[in-house]
ZAMARGU-4260 file (C-alpha; in steps of 0.2 Angstrom, whole numbers, plus 5000, padded with zeros to 4 digits):
<rodrens>
0) 4293/4008/4946 | 4276/4000/4948 | 4269/4016/4955 | 4276/4025/4940 | 4268/4013/4927
5) 4251/4014/4936 | 4252/4033/4935 | 4256/4032/4917 | 4241/4020/4914 | 4229/4031/4924
10) 4234/4048/4917 | 4227/4047/4900 | 4210/4043/4907 | 4210/4058/4919 | 4215/4069/4905
15) 4202/4063/4893 | 4189/4064/4907 | 4192/4083/4909 | 4178/4093/4903 | 4182/4107/4891
20) 4182/4124/4900 | 4172/4139/4894 | 4176/4157/4894 | 4165/4166/4906 | 4156/4178/4895
25) 4143/4190/4901 | 4138/4197/4884 | 4143/4191/4866 | 4128/4193/4856 | 4109/4193/4859
30) 4098/4182/4849 | 4083/4193/4853 | 4084/4210/4844 | 4075/4221/4857 | 4083/4219/4874
35) 4096/4208/4884 | 4087/4197/4895 | 4102/4195/4907 | 4103/4213/4912 | 4094/4223/4925
40) 4092/4242/4925 | 4089/4252/4941 | 4089/4271/4943 | 4084/4285/4955 | 4078/4301/4947
45) 4083/4313/4941 | 4096/4301/4934 | 4090/4289/4921 | 4095/4274/4910 | 4085/4270/4894
50) 4078/4253/4896 | 4065/4241/4890 | 4056/4234/4904 | 4071/4236/4916 | 4083/4228/4903
55) 4096/4236/4892 | 4091/4239/4874 | 4101/4229/4860 | 4109/4239/4846 | 4108/4229/4830
60) 4117/4240/4818 | 4134/4242/4827 | 4145/4229/4836 | 4162/4224/4839 | 4158/4206/4838
65) 4144/4206/4826 | 4129/4205/4825 | 4124/4217/4840 | 4130/4226/4855 | 4122/4233/4871
70) 4116/4251/4871 | 4119/4261/4887 | 4110/4278/4886 | 4111/4287/4903 | 4107/4303/4911
75) 4118/4307/4927 | 4113/4319/4940 | 4121/4323/4957 | 4105/4321/4966 | 4101/4303/4958
80) 4110/4287/4953 | 4109/4272/4942 | 4116/4254/4940 | 4116/4242/4926 | 4119/4224/4930
85) 4125/4211/4917 | 4121/4194/4924 | 4130/4179/4919 | 4119/4169/4906 | 4118/4152/4914
90) 4113/4136/4906 | 4114/4117/4910 | 4131/4111/4908 | 4140/4127/4907 | 4150/4124/4923
95) 4168/4122/4919 | 4177/4139/4916 | 4194/4144/4910 | 4205/4153/4923 | 4205/4172/4921
100) 4214/4186/4929 | 4206/4201/4920 | 4189/4208/4915 | 4188/4214/4897 | 4176/4222/4886
105) 4174/4234/4871 | 4165/4251/4871 | 4161/4264/4858 | 4156/4281/4864 | 4143/4289/4853
110) 4140/4305/4863 | 4151/4320/4868 | 4157/4312/4884 | 4172/4315/4894 | 4182/4301/4903
115) 4175/4307/4920 | 4157/4305/4913 | 4160/4286/4910 | 4152/4274/4922 | 4161/4265/4937
120) 4162/4246/4936 | 4161/4233/4949 | 4161/4214/4950 | 4147/4204/4958 | 4150/4188/4967
125) 4133/4180/4971 | 4125/4194/4983 | 4141/4204/4986 | 4149/4217/4975 | 4168/4222/4974
130) 4174/4239/4976 | 4169/4250/4961 | 4183/4256/4949 | 4181/4272/4938 | 4182/4268/4919
135) 4191/4284/4917 | 4206/4277/4925 | 4207/4264/4911 | 4203/4275/4896 | 4214/4290/4895
140) 4207/4296/4879 | 4190/4294/4871 | 4190/4291/4852 | 4172/4295/4848 | 4164/4282/4836
145) 4178/4270/4838 | 4178/4253/4847 | 4190/4254/4862 | 4196/4239/4872 | 4196/4240/4891
150) 4206/4227/4901 | 4206/4228/4920 | 4215/4216/4931 | 4203/4207/4943 | 4215/4210/4957
155) 4211/4229/4955 | 4194/4224/4961 | 4200/4215/4976 | 4194/4198/4968 | 4202/4182/4971
160) 4206/4176/4953 | 4204/4157/4959 | 4186/4160/4961 | 4180/4164/4943 | 4166/4152/4945
165) 4158/4162/4959 | 4158/4178/4949 | 4140/4181/4944 | 4139/4198/4936 | 4146/4214/4931
170) 4139/4231/4937 | 4140/4247/4928 | 4135/4262/4939 | 4134/4281/4939 | 4151/4289/4942
175) 4153/4302/4955 | 4155/4319/4946 | 4146/4313/4930 | 4132/4324/4923 | 4122/4326/4907
180) 4116/4314/4894 | 4127/4300/4887 | 4127/4286/4875 | 4139/4271/4874 | 4139/4254/4866
185) 4146/4239/4876 | 4151/4223/4868 | 4160/4207/4872 | 4160/4208/4891 | 4171/4193/4898
190) 4184/4187/4910 | 4200/4181/4902 | 4218/4175/4905 | 4230/4189/4900 | 4243/4175/4897
195) 4233/4166/4884 | 4231/4180/4871 | 4238/4173/4856 | 4239/4182/4839 | 4240/4179/4820
200) 4227/4165/4818 | 4228/4156/4801 | 4217/4158/4787 | 4201/4146/4787 | 4191/4141/4772
205) 4172/4138/4770 | 4170/4119/4766 | 4152/4120/4760 | 4137/4132/4759 | 4120/4126/4757
210) 4104/4137/4755 | 4087/4132/4761 | 4071/4142/4761 | 4076/4157/4772 | 4093/4152/4779
215) 4110/4147/4773 | 4122/4134/4782 | 4140/4137/4781 | 4152/4123/4786 | 4171/4124/4789
220) 4184/4112/4796 | 4185/4109/4815 | 4197/4122/4823 | 4207/4122/4839 | 4198/4133/4851
225) 4214/4136/4860 | 4221/4144/4844 | 4205/4152/4836 | 4192/4160/4847 | 4179/4164/4834
230) 4175/4162/4816 | 4169/4179/4809 | 4156/4178/4795 | 4155/4191/4781 | 4140/4192/4768
235) 4137/4201/4752 | 4122/4201/4740 | 4131/4207/4725 | 4148/4199/4727 | 4156/4215/4734
240) 4155/4226/4749 | 4155/4211/4761 | 4148/4215/4778 | 4152/4206/4795 | 4136/4198/4801
245) 4141/4187/4815 | 4153/4177/4824 | 4154/4158/4829 | 4162/4152/4844 | 4174/4138/4839
250) 4170/4128/4855 | 4152/4126/4850 | 4151/4123/4832 | 4161/4122/4815 | 4145/4129/4807
255) 4136/4145/4805 | 4117/4147/4801 | 4113/4163/4793 | 4095/4166/4794 | 4092/4179/4780
260) 4073/4178/4781 | 4071/4179/4763 | 4068/4165/4750 | 4074/4165/4732 | 4090/4176/4735
265) 4108/4173/4732 | 4122/4177/4744 | 4141/4177/4744 | 4151/4173/4760 | 4168/4174/4766
270) 4175/4170/4784 | 4190/4174/4794 | 4198/4167/4810 | 4198/4178/4826 | 4212/4175/4839
275) 4210/4177/4858 | 4217/4194/4856 | 4204/4198/4843 | 4217/4199/4829 | 4209/4193/4813
280) 4216/4182/4799 | 4214/4186/4780 | 4197/4182/4773 | 4193/4166/4765 | 4189/4163/4746
285) 4171/4168/4743 | 4157/4155/4741 | 4140/4157/4735 | 4123/4150/4740 | 4105/4154/4736
290) 4089/4152/4746 | 4074/4145/4738 | 4055/4143/4741 | 4051/4126/4748 | 4036/4115/4748
295) 4028/4108/4764 | 4037/4091/4761 | 4054/4100/4759 | 4051/4110/4775 | 4047/4094/4785
300) 4063/4086/4778 | 4073/4101/4782 | 4068/4101/4800 | 4071/4082/4801 | 4088/4084/4795
305) 4093/4099/4805 | 4088/4090/4821 | 4096/4073/4815 | 4112/4083/4814 | 4112/4085/4833
310) 4115/4067/4835 | 4126/4065/4820 | 4138/4080/4820 | 4135/4084/4838 | 4138/4067/4846
315) 4150/4064/4860 | 4167/4060/4852 | 4171/4044/4861 | 4154/4035/4861 | 4145/4042/4846
320) 4130/4045/4858 | 4120/4061/4862 | 4125/4075/4873 | 4113/4082/4886 | 4113/4099/4877
325) 4123/4109/4865 | 4132/4120/4870 | 4135/4112/4886 | 4146/4098/4893 | 4155/4090/4879
330) 4160/4073/4887 | 4143/4070/4896 | 4132/4057/4887 | 4114/4057/4891 | 4107/4039/4890
335) 4089/4043/4887 | 4092/4056/4874 | 4104/4044/4865 | 4090/4032/4864 | 4079/4045/4855
340) 4094/4049/4844 | 4096/4031/4838 | 4079/4033/4830 | 4084/4049/4823 | 4099/4041/4815
345) 4088/4028/4807 | 4078/4041/4800 | 4094/4049/4793 | 4099/4033/4785 | 4082/4031/4777
350) 4081/4048/4770 | 4099/4048/4764 | 4106/4061/4776 | 4119/4048/4779 | 4123/4031/4770
355) 4118/4014/4778 | 4136/4010/4779 | 4139/4026/4789 | 4125/4021/4800 | 4132/4004/4803
360) 4149/4011/4807 | 4141/4023/4820 | 4131/4009/4828 | 4147/3999/4829 | 4155/4013/4839
365) 4140/4015/4850 | 4137/3997/4854 | 4156/3995/4858 | 4154/4009/4870 | 4138/4003/4878
370) 4146/3986/4881 | 4160/3993/4891 | 4150/4007/4900 | 4146/4006/4918 | 4130/3997/4922
375) 4120/3993/4937 | 4111/3976/4936 | 4111/3979/4918 | 4104/3997/4918 | 4113/4013/4913
380) 4115/4029/4923 | 4106/4045/4917 | 4123/4052/4912 | 4139/4044/4907 | 4156/4051/4905
385) 4160/4048/4887 | 4179/4046/4889 | 4178/4034/4903 | 4161/4025/4902 | 4158/4029/4920
390) 4143/4036/4928 | 4142/4055/4929 | 4132/4060/4944 | 4127/4077/4936 | 4111/4079/4947
395) 4120/4075/4963 | 4129/4061/4973 | 4112/4052/4976 | 4110/4050/4957 | 4126/4039/4955
400) 4119/4023/4949 | 4105/4016/4938 | 4091/4026/4930 | 4078/4014/4924 | 4068/4027/4915
405) 4083/4033/4905 | 4088/4015/4902 | 4071/4012/4895 | 4072/4026/4883 | 4089/4019/4877
410) 4082/4001/4875 | 4067/4008/4865 | 4080/4015/4853 | 4091/3999/4853 | 4077/3988/4849
415) 4072/3999/4835 | 4089/3998/4828 | 4090/3979/4830 | 4075/3978/4818 | 4083/3990/4806
420) 4099/3980/4805 | 4090/3967/4794 | 4102/3964/4780 | 4111/3947/4781 | 4128/3954/4782
425) 4141/3949/4795 | 4142/3967/4802 | 4123/3969/4804 | 4121/3951/4811 | 4134/3953/4824
430) 4127/3970/4829 | 4110/3962/4831 | 4117/3949/4843 | 4127/3962/4853 | 4111/3973/4855
435) 4101/3958/4860 | 4114/3954/4874 | 4113/3972/4881 | 4094/3972/4880 | 4093/3955/4889
440) 4106/3961/4902 | 4094/3974/4910 | 4087/3966/4926 | 4070/3975/4926 | 4064/3964/4940
445) 4079/3970/4951 | 4070/3987/4952 | 4055/3980/4961 | 4058/3984/4980 | 4051/3972/4993
450) 4042/3986/5002 | 4035/3993/4985 | 4033/3977/4976 | 4018/3983/4965 | 4029/3996/4957
455) 4045/3999/4948 | 4058/4011/4956 | 4066/4024/4946 | 4084/4024/4953 | 4096/4013/4962
460) 4113/4018/4969 | 4128/4006/4972 | 4132/4014/4989 | 4115/4021/4994 | 4103/4008/4987
465) 4086/4015/4985 | 4090/4032/4993 | 4080/4042/4980 | 4065/4030/4982 | 4054/4036/4968
470) 4041/4023/4962 | 4035/4025/4944 | 4017/4029/4943 | 4008/4034/4928 | 4002/4045/4919
475) 4018/4052/4913 | 4033/4048/4902 | 4037/4031/4910 | 4024/4019/4901 | 4039/4013/4890
480) 4048/4008/4906 | 4034/3997/4912 | 4031/3990/4894 | 4049/3985/4892 | 4050/3978/4909
485) 4035/3967/4905 | 4043/3963/4888 | 4060/3957/4895 | 4063/3939/4890 | 4074/3935/4906
490) 4069/3948/4919 | 4051/3952/4916 | 4040/3959/4930 | 4024/3952/4923 | 4010/3960/4914
495) 4000/3962/4930 | 4012/3976/4936 | 4005/3987/4922 | 3989/3989/4933 | 3997/3987/4950
500) 4011/3999/4946 | 4009/4010/4931 | 3990/4012/4932 | 3988/4008/4950 | 3973/4014/4959
505) 3980/4012/4977 | 3980/4026/4989 | 3999/4028/4986 | 3996/4031/4968 | 3981/4042/4971
510) 3991/4053/4983 | 4006/4054/4971 | 3995/4060/4956 | 3985/4072/4967 | 4001/4080/4973
515) 4008/4081/4956 | 3992/4086/4947 | 3988/4099/4961 | 3971/4091/4963 | 3960/4075/4962
520) 3958/4075/4943 | 3966/4060/4936 | 3971/4053/4953 | 3963/4036/4949 | 3974/4036/4933
525) 3957/4038/4923 | 3951/4056/4922 | 3934/4057/4914 | 3934/4076/4914 | 3932/4088/4900
530) 3945/4102/4897 | 3942/4116/4883 | 3928/4105/4876 | 3939/4089/4875 | 3935/4074/4886
535) 3950/4066/4893 | 3949/4048/4898 | 3967/4046/4905 | 3979/4058/4912 | 3983/4068/4928
540) 3975/4085/4928 | 3974/4092/4911 | 3985/4078/4904 | 4002/4084/4908 | 4016/4092/4897
545) 4016/4086/4879 | 4032/4076/4881 | 4021/4063/4889 | 4013/4060/4872 | 4030/4059/4864
550) 4044/4050/4874 | 4036/4033/4876 | 4028/4033/4858 | 4043/4036/4847 | 4044/4017/4845
555) 4029/4011/4854 | 4015/4014/4842 | 4000/4022/4851 | 3988/4016/4838 | 3991/3998/4844
560) 3993/4002/4863 | 3977/3999/4872 | 3972/3994/4890 | 3956/3993/4900 | 3954/4011/4899
565) 3959/4019/4882 | 3967/4018/4865 | 3983/4028/4868 | 3983/4037/4851 | 3966/4044/4854
570) 3970/4049/4872 | 3987/4057/4866 | 3978/4066/4853 | 3966/4073/4866 | 3980/4079/4877
575) 3988/4088/4862 | 3971/4096/4858 | 3969/4102/4876 | 3986/4110/4875 | 3982/4118/4859
580) 3966/4125/4864 | 3973/4131/4881 | 3986/4141/4871 | 3973/4149/4860 | 3963/4154/4875
585) 3979/4160/4883 | 3973/4164/4901 | 3990/4171/4906 | 3989/4183/4892 | 4007/4179/4886
590) 4014/4186/4870 | 4015/4175/4855 | 4002/4162/4859 | 3990/4157/4846 | 3984/4145/4833
595) 4002/4144/4825 | 4012/4146/4841 | 4009/4133/4855 | 4017/4118/4863 | 4019/4118/4882
600) 4031/4104/4887 | 4047/4101/4896 | 4061/4113/4890 | 4073/4126/4895 | 4066/4142/4901
605) 4070/4160/4907 | 4073/4153/4924 | 4079/4136/4919 | 4072/4119/4914 | 4054/4115/4919
610) 4040/4104/4913 | 4026/4116/4907 | 4008/4111/4904 | 3991/4118/4900 | 3986/4126/4916
615) 3991/4143/4923 | 4001/4137/4938 | 4013/4127/4926 | 4013/4140/4912 | 4026/4155/4912
620) 4024/4160/4893 | 4038/4148/4887 | 4035/4138/4871 | 4046/4124/4865 | 4045/4120/4846
625) 4046/4102/4850 | 4029/4102/4859 | 4019/4106/4843 | 4031/4098/4830 | 4034/4081/4839
630) 4015/4081/4840 | 4014/4079/4822 | 4005/4062/4821 | 3991/4068/4832 | 3988/4085/4824
635) 3997/4085/4807 | 3989/4101/4801 | 3991/4111/4816 | 4009/4105/4819 | 4014/4109/4801
640) 4007/4127/4803 | 4016/4129/4819 | 4032/4123/4811 | 4031/4135/4797 | 4027/4149/4809
645) 4042/4145/4820 | 4053/4145/4805 | 4047/4159/4794 | 4042/4171/4807 | 4053/4167/4822
650) 4068/4160/4813 | 4079/4175/4816 | 4081/4170/4834 | 4074/4152/4835 | 4082/4143/4820
655) 4100/4138/4821 | 4114/4125/4818 | 4103/4110/4824 | 4086/4117/4819 | 4075/4124/4832
660) 4082/4130/4848 | 4074/4122/4863 | 4062/4136/4868 | 4057/4154/4868 | 4047/4166/4878
665) 4041/4182/4869 | 4034/4190/4885 | 4051/4190/4893 | 4060/4194/4876 | 4070/4178/4879
670) 4076/4163/4869 | 4088/4149/4874 | 4105/4147/4865 | 4104/4128/4868 | 4097/4113/4859
675) 4092/4098/4870 | 4095/4080/4867 | 4078/4075/4873 | 4069/4087/4862 | 4077/4087/4845
680) 4075/4069/4841 | 4056/4068/4844 | 4054/4081/4830 | 4063/4070/4818 | 4056/4054/4823
685) 4038/4059/4825 | 4037/4068/4809 | 4044/4052/4801 | 4031/4041/4810 | 4017/4052/4802
690) 4025/4052/4785 | 4030/4033/4784 | 4027/4025/4801 | 4045/4019/4800 | 4050/4019/4818
695) 4034/4013/4824 | 4034/3998/4812 | 4052/3994/4817 | 4050/3994/4835 | 4033/3984/4834
700) 4041/3970/4824 | 4051/3964/4839 | 4044/3948/4846 | 4046/3953/4864 | 4036/3969/4860
705) 4022/3959/4852 | 4021/3947/4867 | 4021/3961/4879 | 4007/3970/4870 | 3996/3954/4870
710) 4000/3951/4888 | 3994/3968/4893 | 3978/3967/4883 | 3975/3950/4891 | 3975/3958/4908
715) 3960/3969/4904
</rodrens>
């Protein structure tokens, strides 16, 4: 009986902790209009496949799931052959998949093609491929110009259906006996469960439609992804003749951003619910919205609010805190991104995106979660499971404890919130007290190892202790970590550690900087070199990625942060200008770089997350909007021009439900589908700091902050 009770008590938590599973989709829609980045074309003449730099072209006028499909135009010859690989589009946190027993996709044949001329198809598992099957065996009759669904049991390929996570690609190839020129469109390539194909989804209505300068946001009620696969969006400019323009995955959003590209236009919209078998509900009632020309100030507010919504609408449900990225894991809280998000929420309350009461209510939820969440000597882990509050070792089993840097980002946000909750109301008074207890509970001095006593250490594991053993050495994003460790009222490391640790000139610190910076420049913490005509006083190499000038300074006012070497507002401004001038010079010859398109920083990229900076070895052509936009206080005119360029000229692929997507690379014809928690808030916060100084003023009002500032200055 006791065992049964224990099982009942444990079961709800295990259910809650289960990450939602994604469908394994190889192609749904392409954000870029030219080619599909996650494809690879190969052929041996005289066979041929039409390609754009060895990738499949995108067809933007015909699609089964709008807005586009893949165009496969091929010439087959007996003496040649061809293959087209569709690779699984990976991104961070898309790592839990629904079970599947079949491969499905839709094709539309545009040419005079016989079934025997259709390609063969195989399934890739890492570096191996299954046996190939002829599509002609699954399409008995071709209806030219009509979309036809193909479903093939995975067992037919000899694939173990329990290994869906290991399936890495789908390969189309020349079929034996095929000849001549052919053109087919391919859409919605995915693995699915034949037993979960429900029908007859219920009608869904549009809750709101709001127009901005060149886009319209549509919002509907949350839908159950197990019942509704997609919401399909229809648009009309004259109130009749509605055309399907896109679909929205119900696992990702209850919102659709229609970037029309034109100001001062009126549009009407309807939506439908699409089931897992692609049956469609009746259309909703129409709603109307209009775009309008916007001033610079209105555009700034628009960007602030869109990024703010990442932390408001997109928050993890149990904690109210920020997710690592969206789409991505839905239960995994990112502690550092959450700290940034707290300051974005303050901005939202001040700009009436939400009411103050809503802000206080959300903070009650957040603080309650943080009080119960797992801590290690007062410090939080990098990632926390929202339903349970336990550490989530997303980066591996060694990272299963405290992360002092992420904790410092979180504390920067909490201390800013504490000052914002200034009204003498019981709810705000109590929250201030509870935040103070969390802040004072961080044992910063615990993270000073005996054998590295001049430095703070980044991580601590409860079962492996200092196994990662990474000491914090500037110049990088960790100034705020040292600053708060000095500011701590009960666990201060002392202001002398600013120079012995963060700005150390010992050999250990020099070697660390030289290794990271690929040379001696900045290895002494000071730099004193000139780059692109800009003298740099402090910084490793050319100064590093732009997030070095953002993360520590969302609350900590760089105007007021000075040490023996430099004023950090001026130094940060120089780093931003170096980054800007490098992008104009563009030594790598990457497409899209220029005076209105710059910003090398840490972001997602074609080959994954990477910290990019203003030197060829760390530049691959990827630009993150947050780089230029979060630099707004340092380069307001240049940052504003970049913001307008990104929105007005690149908005069709770069602007979405939470504002600017994380990054793009025009050379590779690539943009990421995700928004990142570390990169959205800095845009909201740093724009606000330039406009009103709000977050800087609040953070700097803390008595502990003022004391630490003075102690560091007295160490000069």
